[in-house]
N, C-alpha and C positions, 0 to 999 in steps of 0.2 A: 325449098323456098328461099328466095333471095333476101338479103338483109333489108329491113325496113328502117326508116328514120322517123323519129317522133319528136315533137316539141311539147314539153310538159311545163306548164306555167304554175308555179307554186311548189314548195318543198316542205309542206307541213306533213302531218301523218298520212294524208291521202296521197299527195303528190309524191312523197318519198316512196310510198308503197308501190305506186304505179311505176316509178322509175326502176325500182328493184325488179319488178316482174318483167318489164321490157328488156332490161339488161340481161336477165337470166335467159331470155329467149335468144340472146345474141344480137339484138337489134341495137342501132345507134340512137342515143337519146341526147337531146339538148334540154337541159332543165334551167328555167329562168326564175330568178328571185331578185329582189332589190340588192341583196348583199352578195349574190353569187354563191349561195350555199346549196347544199344538196348531197346526196349519197356519193361517196368516193368509190366508184366502181369502174371496171374496164368498159369502154364504150360510152361512158357518160361524160358529156361536156357541160360544165357548170358556167352559167353566164349571168352576169349582173346587168339587169335592165329593169325599167319601169314597165309593168304590165299594161299601163294606160297609154304608153307611147305607141300609137298605132303604126307609125312609120318603122320603128325599130322591130316591132313584132312581125310586120310583113317581111322584113329582111330575114329574121330568124326562122320564119316558117317556110321560106323558100326551099323546095326540095323535100319537104316533109310529107309523109303519108297520113299522119294523124296529128292533130293539135288537141291537147287535153287541157281543159280549164279546171285546174285544181287550186286556183287562187282563193284567198280567204281574207278579204278586207276586215278591218276591225269591226266588231259586231255593231257598235254604235255609229259607224260611219257607212253602213251599207247604202243608204239612200244617196249619198254623195259620191262614194268611191266605186260602187259597182257599175254604174252605167258606162263610164269611159273605158273600164277594163273589158266589159262584155263587148262593147262596140269594137275595141281593138282586136280582140280575139276573133270575132266574127269576120272582120276585115282580113285578118291574117289567113284564116281558113279559106276565104273566098279567093284571095289573090294567089294562094299556093295550090289550090285544088285539094287540100287536105281535108279529111273528115274532121268535123268539130265535135268533140265529146265533152260534155259538161257535167261536172259534179253538182248535182241538184239536191233538193230537199223536199220536205212535205208541206212547207209553209203555204204554198199556193192554194191548197184545198180549203184552208180556213177551218172553222169549227165543223166537225163531222159527227154523224150519228150512226155510222156503220164503218166497217173496215174499208180503208182507202184503196181504190183501184185506179189504174192510169187513165180510165175513161171518165172519171168524175170531173165535174167542172172546176176550174181554177177560180173559186169564188171568194177568196180571202180579200179583206178590205184593209188590213194593216199595211203600213208603209213599207216595212221590210218585205212582207210577202208580195206586195205589188211589184217591187223591184225584181224579185225572182220570176214572177209571172211574165213581166215584160221581156226579160232576158230570153225566156223560152219562146215566147210568141215571136220575137224578132228572128231568132234562129230558125224556127219552124217556117216562118214566112219566106225566109231566104232559101230554105230547102225546097219548099213547094214551088218557088219561082225558078228553081234549077240553078241558083247561084252558088249553092254550097250543099254539102251532105252533112246533116246534123243529127245528133242523138243526145239523149240525156239519161243519166242514171240518178234516181232519186232514192236517198237513204233516210232513215230515221235518226234519232239521236245516236251519236257515236259512242262506242266503247272500244278500247284498245289503247296501246301505248301512245302517249302524247295527245290524246283526244280531249278536247274540252267537252265535259260531259256532266250530267247530273249525278253520274256514278263515278266521277273522276276525282281530281285533286282535293276537292272540298270534303270528301267523305272517306276515300280509301285509306289514307294514313291513320285516321282515327279508328276506322273499322279494324285494321290490322293490330292496332294497339289496344283494342277492347274499350275504347272511349265512347261516350255518348255522341250520337250523330243528329244533325238536323238537315232536312232536305226541303226543297220547294214542295208546296202542297200540289197533289195529294199523294198519300202513301199507298193507296190501294186501288187506284185506277189501272186498267190494263194499258200497257205501253209496248211498242216495238222498239228494239235497240239494234243498230246496225254495226257490225264489226268493221273496223277500218280496212282490214284485209279483204273482206267480202266486197266492200265498195270498190277497192282497187281492182280486184279480180273482174268485177262486172264492167268497170270502165274499159279495161283492156279488151274484154270479150266483145263488147258492143262496138268498139272502134274497129275491130277486125271483121265484123260480120255484117254484110250488107243487108241482111234481113232486119237488123236492128235500126237502120237509119230511117229518119223521118218520124220518129216517135220517141216517147219517154218510156223508161222501164224502172220498175221498183227493184231495188237490190234484194236478192234472196237473203232473208234475215230470219233465223229460227228463234232468236231470243225475244220472246213475248212474255213479259212479266211486269208486275207492279214494282215500284221502287222497293217496297218492303220485301217482296219475294226475291228480287235480285240481290239485295244486300244480305238477306238471310242465307241464300245459296253461296254467295261469295265468302261469307264467314265460315260456312261449313267446309268449303273447298280449302280454305286457308287454315283450318283447324283453330280458328279464333272463336271467342265467345259469341253467343247469339247477340246480334246488334241491339242496342237500346237506341231507338230512333224515333224522332218526332219531326213535325214540320215547323218551319219558321213562322212565327206570328206575323200577320200582315204589317203591323207597325214596325217590326224589325226589318222586314224587306224594304219598306219605304226608307228607313234610316240608312240601311246599307247602300241603297241606291244613290244617296247623297255623295257617297265616296267612291262608288264603282260605276263607271259608265255602262258596263255590261249588265249589271243587276238592274240598273235604271231602265233598261230596255225590256226586261223580262215580262212585265205585266201585259205587254202586247200579245205575247204568245203563251200566257199562263194557262189558257184552255187546254194546251197540249198535255198537261199533267193533271188538270182538274177534272177531266173527263176521259173516258177511254179514247186512246189515240193509237189505233192499230193499223198496220200496213199489210195489205195482201200482195205478196210478191210471186204469186203462182204463175203469172204470165211469163216472166223471164225463165222460170224453172221449166215450164211446159214447152214454150216455143223456142227457147234458145239453149236449153239443156244446162243452165247454170244452177248448181246445187247450193243450198244454204249450209253453212258450217253448223254442226249441232250446237245447241245452246250451251251445254257444259264445256265444250271445247272453247267457245268464245269467252265464257266467263273465266276459264282457266288461263287463257292468254291475257285477258285483261288483268287478272290478279297477278300474273307473273311479272308484268311490267312494274307494278307498285311494290311487290315483294322484293324485287331486285333493287329498287331505289332505297327501300327501307334497310336492306342489308348493307348497301354501300354507305348509307349515312351512319349506321351503327359501327361499321368497320373504321370509318374516318374518326 
């Protein structure tokens, strides 16, 4: 197979993982961030550009086989920052003829009473969810009109190195140190978690498989646990004491929101932890042959990232 060329917009945990996978295949990769950051690998060209600059993205997408939307605007700025970025990416894919592959999430489904499948209505009413719904509807309309080939991978809350997560920086250092933990309510509702590497693997797979185009896919994700169960298992794998964990009181969440724009936005999506929020990813496994990484492997990888940071801090 001849070498393919890819444009990856964003070099956070997902974008960087996509770049690594594409480079490992021997493909050429252009990775775009505001600062020109990204993995230092053979075949990878790092470019500083604004993802909302439609003209610049069209230039960078020229000659590319696939364009990956792995951008991640600040959480509290989704409503203002996502529309121009999404429009620029759609235009870049259309002008170049590249497949548009979008890193999606589950926000569009809103509050659910059963495991989420890709055919469920995108019925969410929250502002952030509506932005993501419109992004997919615009891409799908362009696909159905024959202007572009588009697909989307939808993941749950992330776990993995560098991921912003309810199981991330706010809790992992304390868990490893045997300290008391507090998490967003609720502790015992069922929840799906997506490993960043599984998201990247799915994005690369659907970008290369024409059977995947024209629809959205749930990322195969084997980790389905409550926050309490996940934290308890992480402690067991780390050889740490059983976690002492409680939930933040509502008054404290409100107070923290005065100082943190991200926490201020969380009440809009609080339902995702306050009730069961489980994703069915069987379609991608069955139809595309993408397997989910076993839950303990995912937790071990998540743990390794934080254990490594803790060892580095201790050595310093």
